[in-house]
C-alpha positions as CSV (number, residue, x, y, z in Angstrom):
1,M,16.1,9.9,5.0
2,V,15.2,12.8,7.3
3,T,11.5,13.3,8.1
4,E,9.9,16.4,9.5
5,G,6.7,16.1,11.4
6,G,8.2,13.1,13.2
7,A,11.8,14.3,13.0
8,R,13.1,10.7,12.5
9,V,16.1,9.5,10.7
10,T,16.4,6.0,9.3
11,G,19.3,4.4,7.5
12,S,17.3,1.3,6.4
13,K,16.6,0.9,2.7
14,V,13.0,1.4,1.6
15,T,12.1,-1.7,-0.3
16,G,8.5,-1.1,-1.1
17,L,5.8,1.5,-1.6
18,L,5.5,4.1,1.2
19,G,2.0,5.3,0.2
20,P,0.2,2.2,1.6
21,R,2.2,2.2,4.8
22,R,1.3,5.9,5.3
23,A,-2.3,5.2,4.6
24,I,-2.3,2.3,7.2
25,A,-0.6,4.6,9.7
26,A,-3.1,7.4,9.3
27,A,-6.1,5.0,9.6
28,L,-4.7,3.3,12.7
29,K,-4.0,6.6,14.4
30,E,-7.5,7.7,13.7
31,L,-9.0,4.5,14.9
32,R,-7.0,4.6,18.2
33,A,-7.9,8.3,18.7
34,K,-11.6,7.4,18.4
35,S,-11.1,4.6,20.9
36,R,-9.4,7.0,23.4
37,K,-6.8,4.4,24.1
38,S,-3.0,4.7,24.4
39,L,-0.6,2.4,22.5
40,S,0.1,0.5,25.7
41,E,-3.6,0.0,26.4
42,V,-4.2,-1.3,22.9
43,A,-1.3,-3.7,23.3
44,E,-2.6,-4.9,26.7
45,D,-6.1,-5.4,25.3
46,L,-4.5,-7.6,22.6
47,D,-2.6,-9.6,25.2
48,Q,0.6,-8.4,23.7
49,M,0.0,-10.2,20.4
50,I,1.1,-6.9,19.0
51,S,3.6,-5.1,21.1
52,T,3.5,-1.4,22.0
53,S,6.7,-0.8,19.9
54,K,5.2,-2.6,16.9
55,L,2.0,-0.6,17.2
56,S,4.1,2.6,17.3
57,R,6.0,1.5,14.2
58,L,2.7,0.8,12.4
59,E,1.3,4.3,13.3
60,N,4.5,5.9,12.0
61,A,4.7,3.9,8.7
62,Q,8.0,2.3,9.8
63,G,8.7,-1.2,8.4
64,K,6.4,-3.4,6.5
65,P,3.0,-4.1,8.1
66,Q,2.1,-7.7,8.5
67,R,-1.2,-9.2,7.4
68,R,-1.9,-10.9,10.7
69,D,-1.3,-7.7,12.7
70,I,-3.8,-5.7,10.5
71,R,-6.3,-8.6,10.7
72,D,-6.1,-8.5,14.5
73,L,-6.5,-4.7,14.6
74,I,-9.5,-4.9,12.3
75,V,-11.2,-7.2,14.7
76,Y,-10.0,-5.2,17.7
77,Y,-11.5,-1.9,16.4
78,K,-14.7,-3.7,15.3
79,I,-14.5,-2.5,11.7
80,D,-14.6,-5.9,9.9
81,G,-16.9,-5.7,6.9
82,T,-16.5,-2.0,6.5
83,P,-14.9,-0.2,3.5
84,L,-12.0,0.9,5.7
85,A,-11.3,-2.8,6.6
86,T,-11.2,-3.6,2.9
87,S,-8.8,-0.7,2.3
88,L,-6.6,-1.8,5.1
89,R,-6.3,-5.3,3.7
90,R,-5.6,-3.8,0.2
91,W,-2.9,-1.5,1.6
92,V,-1.2,-4.3,3.6
93,D,-1.0,-6.4,0.5
94,A,0.4,-3.5,-1.5
95,A,3.0,-2.9,1.2
96,Q,4.3,-6.5,0.8
97,R,5.2,-6.1,-2.8
98,P,8.9,-5.3,-3.3
99,G,9.7,-2.1,-5.2
100,W,11.3,-2.4,-8.6
101,W,14.4,-0.7,-7.2
102,T,15.0,-3.4,-4.6
103,D,17.9,-4.9,-6.4
104,I,19.8,-1.7,-6.8
105,D,22.9,-1.5,-4.5
106,D,22.2,0.1,-1.1
107,D,25.2,2.4,-1.6
108,V,23.6,3.9,-4.7
109,L,20.2,4.6,-3.3
110,A,19.9,4.5,0.5
111,P,22.5,7.1,1.8
112,G,20.8,10.1,0.2
113,G,17.2,8.8,0.4
114,L,16.7,8.2,-3.3
115,D,15.0,4.9,-2.4
116,A,12.3,6.7,-0.5
117,H,11.9,9.2,-3.4
118,L,11.3,6.3,-5.8
119,A,8.8,4.8,-3.3
120,Y,6.8,8.0,-3.2
121,E,7.0,8.6,-7.0
122,T,6.0,5.0,-8.0
123,D,2.3,5.3,-6.9
124,A,1.8,9.0,-6.9
125,A,-0.8,10.3,-9.3
126,V,0.8,13.7,-9.9
127,E,4.4,14.9,-9.3
128,R,4.8,18.7,-9.1
129,A,8.5,19.5,-9.4
130,Y,10.7,22.5,-9.3
131,T,14.3,22.2,-10.4
132,I,17.4,24.3,-10.3
133,P,20.1,24.2,-11.8
134,F,19.2,21.1,-13.7
135,V,16.3,20.2,-15.9
136,P,13.7,17.8,-14.4
137,A,15.0,14.3,-13.9
138,L,12.0,12.7,-15.6
139,L,12.8,14.7,-18.8
140,Q,16.5,14.3,-19.0
141,T,18.3,12.6,-21.8
142,T,20.7,9.7,-21.0
143,D,23.7,11.7,-22.0
144,Y,22.7,14.7,-19.9
145,A,22.0,12.5,-16.8
146,E,25.3,10.7,-17.3
147,A,27.1,14.0,-17.4
148,V,25.5,15.1,-14.1
149,F,26.3,11.8,-12.3
150,R,29.8,11.6,-13.7
151,N,31.0,15.2,-13.3
152,M,29.0,16.4,-10.2
153,E,28.6,13.2,-8.2
154,H,31.8,11.5,-9.3
155,R,30.1,8.1,-9.4
156,T,31.9,4.8,-10.2
157,A,31.2,3.1,-13.5
158,D,29.0,0.5,-11.8
159,E,27.1,3.1,-9.8
160,L,26.7,5.2,-13.0
161,R,25.2,2.2,-14.9
162,Q,22.7,1.5,-12.0
163,L,21.7,5.2,-11.7
164,L,21.1,5.5,-15.5
165,D,19.0,2.3,-15.3
166,V,17.0,3.9,-12.4
167,R,16.5,7.1,-14.4
168,K,15.2,5.2,-17.4
169,R,12.8,3.2,-15.3
170,R,11.5,6.3,-13.6
171,Q,10.9,8.0,-16.9
172,E,8.8,5.1,-18.1
173,A,6.2,6.1,-15.6
174,L,5.3,9.0,-17.8
175,S,4.1,6.7,-20.6
176,Q,2.9,3.6,-18.7
177,R,2.6,2.0,-15.3
178,E,1.2,-1.3,-14.1
179,G,-2.2,-0.9,-12.6
180,L,-2.0,2.9,-12.7
181,A,-2.5,5.7,-15.2
182,P,0.8,7.3,-16.4
183,L,2.3,9.7,-13.9
184,R,1.3,13.3,-14.5
185,L,4.2,15.7,-14.3
186,V,3.7,19.5,-13.6
187,A,7.3,20.8,-13.7
188,V,8.7,24.3,-13.3
189,T,12.4,24.7,-14.1
190,H,14.5,27.8,-13.5
191,E,15.9,29.5,-16.6
192,S,19.4,28.9,-15.2
193,A,18.8,25.1,-15.8
194,L,18.6,25.9,-19.5
195,R,21.9,27.8,-19.5
196,Q,23.9,25.7,-17.0
197,A,26.5,23.8,-19.1
198,V,26.1,20.1,-18.5
199,G,28.6,18.1,-20.6
200,A,29.4,19.1,-24.2
201,Q,27.3,21.6,-26.1
202,S,25.9,18.8,-28.3
203,I,24.5,17.2,-25.1
204,M,22.8,20.5,-24.1
205,R,21.4,21.0,-27.6
206,A,19.9,17.5,-27.6
207,Q,18.5,18.1,-24.1
208,M,16.8,21.2,-25.2
209,H,15.3,19.4,-28.1
210,E,14.1,16.6,-25.7
211,L,12.4,19.2,-23.5
212,L,10.6,20.6,-26.5
213,E,9.4,17.2,-27.6
214,R,8.4,15.8,-24.2
215,S,6.6,18.9,-23.2
216,H,3.9,18.2,-25.7
217,A,2.8,15.0,-24.0
218,P,-0.8,15.3,-22.6
219,N,0.4,14.4,-19.0
220,V,3.4,16.7,-19.0
221,S,3.2,20.5,-18.2
222,L,6.6,22.2,-18.4
223,R,7.1,25.9,-17.6
224,V,10.3,28.0,-17.2
225,L,10.7,30.5,-14.4
226,P,12.6,33.3,-16.1
227,F,15.4,35.4,-14.7
228,A,13.0,38.3,-15.1
229,A,10.5,36.9,-12.5
230,A,10.4,38.3,-9.0
231,P,11.7,36.1,-6.3
232,I,9.1,33.4,-5.2
233,S,9.0,31.3,-2.1
234,T,10.7,27.9,-2.4
235,M,12.5,28.9,-5.7
236,T,15.9,28.4,-4.1
237,C,15.8,24.6,-3.7
238,M,14.7,21.6,-5.8
239,Y,11.7,19.7,-4.6
240,A,8.9,17.3,-5.7
241,Y,5.4,17.4,-4.4
242,F,3.8,14.0,-4.7
243,E,0.0,14.0,-5.0
244,Y,-2.1,10.9,-4.4
245,Q,-5.6,10.1,-5.4
246,D,-6.7,7.6,-2.8
247,A,-10.5,7.0,-2.4
248,D,-10.2,7.0,1.4
249,N,-8.2,10.2,1.4
250,L,-5.6,8.6,3.8
251,E,-2.7,8.3,1.3
252,R,-1.7,11.8,2.0
253,D,0.5,14.1,-0.2
254,V,4.1,14.4,0.7
255,V,7.0,16.8,-0.2
256,H,10.6,15.7,-1.0
257,I,13.2,18.4,-0.9
258,E,16.5,17.6,-2.6
259,T,19.7,18.8,-1.1
260,H,23.4,18.1,-1.6
261,A,23.1,15.8,1.5
262,G,20.1,13.9,0.4
263,F,16.3,14.2,0.6
264,L,14.3,16.0,3.3
265,T,10.8,14.6,3.7
266,I,7.9,16.8,4.8
267,E,4.7,15.0,5.8
268,E,3.0,17.4,8.2
269,P,-0.3,18.4,6.4
270,E,-0.1,22.1,7.0
271,R,3.5,22.4,5.7
272,V,2.7,20.2,2.8
273,A,-0.2,22.5,1.9
274,T,2.2,25.4,2.1
275,Y,4.4,23.8,-0.6
276,R,1.4,23.2,-2.8
277,R,0.5,26.8,-2.7
278,A,4.1,27.8,-3.3
279,H,4.3,25.5,-6.4
280,D,1.1,27.1,-7.7
281,D,2.8,30.5,-7.2
282,L,5.8,29.3,-9.2
283,V,3.6,28.2,-12.0
284,D,1.8,31.6,-12.0
285,A,5.1,33.4,-12.1
286,S,6.6,31.3,-14.9
287,L,6.2,31.7,-18.6
288,S,3.2,30.0,-20.2
289,E,3.9,26.6,-21.7
290,D,4.1,28.0,-25.2
291,D,6.4,30.9,-24.1
292,S,8.5,28.4,-22.1
293,R,8.9,26.3,-25.3
294,A,9.9,29.4,-27.2
295,L,12.6,30.2,-24.7
296,I,13.9,26.6,-24.7
297,R,13.9,26.7,-28.5
298,S,15.8,30.0,-28.5
299,V,18.4,28.5,-26.1
300,R,18.7,25.4,-28.2
301,D,19.1,27.3,-31.5
302,G,21.8,29.5,-29.9
303,L,24.0,26.5,-29.2
304,P,26.6,25.5,-31.8
305,G,25.6,22.4,-33.7
306,E,23.5,21.2,-36.6
């Protein structure tokens, strides 16, 4: 995974939620800034019970935070009994829980950063996606997804099985999630995704029908950016904007850009805000939801089949 606004690359598999880690990191950075201390000064004050390197990792959301370290920092910053201390304890507990994707082979997830994508998606409140040249992953049929994985990515039979299991589990978030409301999806897909042949024509016809059906869900908003639309910023690459609704406003939004080489993560607040505005522009430039369905229906009905 590549991260901008930190410019770090890590090959380690993400095995739990990233939202709580990022919230802890933001809180600890803010607390240390208020104390006007350096990382080494905090470590020295704590008699090296927490090393400088560990403090740095905590403030950069790297690795799983440990309960004892958060407990010591709560005492050190004299915030015990405050709402922030309660949140820090909640976040560290959440960060300990393994993600549902943990048992998926590393070779399937980690090289391209799909593990991080799942970690962001799992506890996001809203996913604002833009896709080209494929329809949104959360709205794909099994046959369509299998054709993409098999023909474009040339996956082995075992990798294909695992990826399809992952896709099915991801899509379940649109209907139910443990401890959270269903994920809200605001998706814009380019018209080329409707016309790009993926598998047999029967697969495409079924996929168009699936888009029509799923787009009526109350938590799904699907629009098509037509060929006739003027060029819009960010329309040339697929990405997902993950929006969080944390009461402390520390679990900050993040953008994942999907490339042929993997996912690029953008966390810097100003750049993230740019992508939010860009996605709003894409929505504005797209057909309305009803007109988008009409176009999808027209493409479907133009395909050979029943």
